[in-house]
BADOKOL-808834 format. One record per residue (C-alpha): x negated, y, z negated. Coordinates in steps of 0.5 Angstrom, whole numbers, plus 2048, in hexadecimal, padded with zeros to 3 digits. Layout:
<sites>
XYZ ...
</sites>
This chain:
<sites>
7F47EC7E0 7F17F07DB 7F27EF7D3 7F77F47D1 7F67F47CA 7F17FA7CC 7F67FD7CF 7F88037CD 7FD80A7D1 7FC8117D2 8008127CC 7FC80E7C6 7FB8147C0 7F78127BB 7FA80F7B4 7FD8147B1 8008117AA 8048197A9 8088177AE 80C8127AA 8108177A7 81181C7AC 8178217AC 81B8217B3 8208277B5 8278237B7 82D8287B9 82A82E7B4 8298297AE 8218277AC 8218217A9 81C81B7A7 81B8167AD 81E8117AA 8248167AA 8248177B0 8298157B5 82E8157BB 8358137BC 83580C7C1 83A8107C5 8358157C6 8338157CE 82C8157CE 82D80E7CA 83180C7CF 83080D7D6 8298127D5 82D8187D7 82881E7D5 8228217D5 81B8237D1 8158267D1 80F8257CD 80B82A7CA 80582B7C5 80382F7C0 7FD8337C0 7FB8387BB 8028397B8 80483A7C0 8088357C4 8038367CA 8068377D1 80D8387CE 81083D7D3 80E8387D9 8128327D5 8188367D4 8188377DC 8188317DD 81D82E7D7 8228347D9 8228337E0 82282B7DF 82982C7DA 82C8317DF 82B82C7E5 82F8277E0 83482C7DE 83282A7D7 8328317D2 82D8317CE 8318367CA 82B83A7C7 82783F7CA 81F83E7CB 81D8427C5 82383E7C0 81F8377C3 81983A7C1 81B83C7BA 81E8357B9 8168327BB 8128377B7 8188357B1 81682D7B3 80E82F7B3 80F8337AC 81282D7A9 80D8297AB 80882C7A9 80582C7B0 8018327B4 7FB82E7B8 7FB8267BC 8038267BB 8078237C2 80E8257C2 8148217C6 8198267C7 8208227C9 8268247CC 82C8207CE 8338207D0 83581F7C9 83A81A7C5 83F8177CA 8478167C9 84880F7CC 84180A7CE 84180C7D5 83D8107DA 8418167DC 83F81D7D9 8458207D8 84581A7D2 84081E7CF 8448237CC 8408257C5 83A8297C7 8328277C8 82E8227C4 8288267C3 8228227C0 81C8257BE 81681F7BC 80F8237BA 80A81E7B9 80281F7B6 7FF81C7BC 7F981C7C0 7F68197C5 7F28127C2 7EA8147C5 7EA80D7C8 7EF8117CE 7E98157D1 7E38107D0 7E780A7D3 7EB80E7D7 7F380A7DA 7F38057DE 7F88057E4 7FC8007E8 7FF8017EE 8077FE7ED 80C7FC7F2 8118027EE 8118097F1 8138107EF 81A8117F3 81D8167F8 82081C7F5 82781A7F7 8268137F3 8248167EC 81F81C7ED 81881B7EA 8168237E8 81C8217E2 81A81F7DC 81F81B7DA 8208177D4 8228117DB 81B80F7DB 81D8077DD 8198097E4 8138097E1 8148057DA 8148007E0 80E8027E4 80A8027DD 80C7FA7DC 80A7F97E2 8037FB7E2 8027F97DA 8047F17DE 7FF7F37E3 7FA7F47DE 7F97FC7DD 7FB8017D9 7FF8057DD 8038057E4 8008097EA 80780B7EE 80780C7F5 80D8117F8 81280E7FD 80E80F803 80780A800 8048117FE 8008117F6 8048157F1 8048157EB 8038107E5 80980E7E1 8088127DB 8048187DE 80281C7E5 7FB8197E8 7F581D7EB 7EF81A7F0 7E981E7F0 7E681C7F8 7DF8207FA 7E08257F4 7E78277F7 7ED8257F2 7F48227F5 7FA8217F2 80181E7F5 8058247F9 80A8237F3 8108217F7 81281B7F3 80F81C7EC 81081F7E7 80D8277E8 8098277E1 80782E7DD 80082B7DD 8008287E3 8008307E6 7FC8337E0 7F782E7E3 7F98307EA 7F88387E8 7F18377E5 7EE8337EB 7F08397EF 7ED83E7EA 7E783A7E9 7E683A7F1 7E68337F1 7EA8307F6 7F282E7F6 7F682A7FA 7FE8277F9 7FE8237FE 7FF81B801 7FA817800 7FA80F800 7F680A7FC 7F0809800 7EF8107FD 7F080F7F6 7EC8097F6 7E680E7F8 7E78137F4 7E18167F0 7E58177EA 7EE8167E8 7F08187E3 7F88197E0 7FB8217DE 8008217D8 8028257D3 80081F7CC 7FA81D7D0 7F88237D3 7F38207D9 7F28197D8 7EC8157DD 7EE80F7E0 7EA80A7E0 7EC8057E5 7F28037EA 7F47FD7ED 7EE7FB7E9 7E97FE7ED 7E58037E9 7E580B7EB 7DE80F7ED 7D980E7E8 7DC8107E1 7D98167E2 7DE81B7E2 7DC8227E3 7E28257E6 7E78227E1 7E28257DC 7E282C7DE 7EA82C7DF 7EA82A7D7 7E68307D5 7EA8347D9 7F18317D7 7EE8327CE 7ED8397D0 7F383B7D4 7F78387CE 7F383C7C9 7F58427CD 7FD8407CE 7FD83F7C6 7F98447C3 7FB8477BD 
</sites>
């Protein structure tokens, strides 16, 4: 087994002591992190009943804000959570929180919406009678450089992303136990994170990010039927098409993944993060020209989207 003392995750950030005194938005109030609290009766705490988005701040602007809001509002509508704020009001709340922390760059937001406080500690959504709980955490957050130099070690795990009629993986819900179990299985196998298959046994996603491989100059990712349809995932697909890089959303097996020339993860926090190995098998030679090209294109797209 590998030495897990040297493991890391796709969300490892450089230590920043300023985060010890950040201010957090809770239902309209912005308070010191030590005072930021929600009720033990909250639906999110009791049941994982809520939705969230992760966003990054560049040049004082939230990258791809509209795309994130489209997903958030669609998800909340689908599970009958009334956010109670317009997209513009939510943006104002996020901007207030960032301003209270003097943040304009290298900041990451965790925006959380739950069904709110319950009258009694039971499951029925009708017991959440007091309106939604809205929390905005913005931290000084910059990915560790080691993520790109060493890459992530993945292990395939028994836990799969399920069918849409069980819990649709397209929901960015607070109910993350499925992914937590997968991550634990990967760590216990000596890897950093989990590579999860779909219900048919095809390569799907990781416990935290979307997954891509590069074979013979072509970029492959899963069909998207059983995974979170990430904003960064879609941006990478779009950039491939615009730059003439062949890209395919398709079913493929571990056979193709093991034999890939490159593999990488996509997510709002790390953008594109290289994969070093899968199940102990090194991916390619360590050269990653396609991913490097996509990183350049993505950085340019972020600059364009957040320009003043």
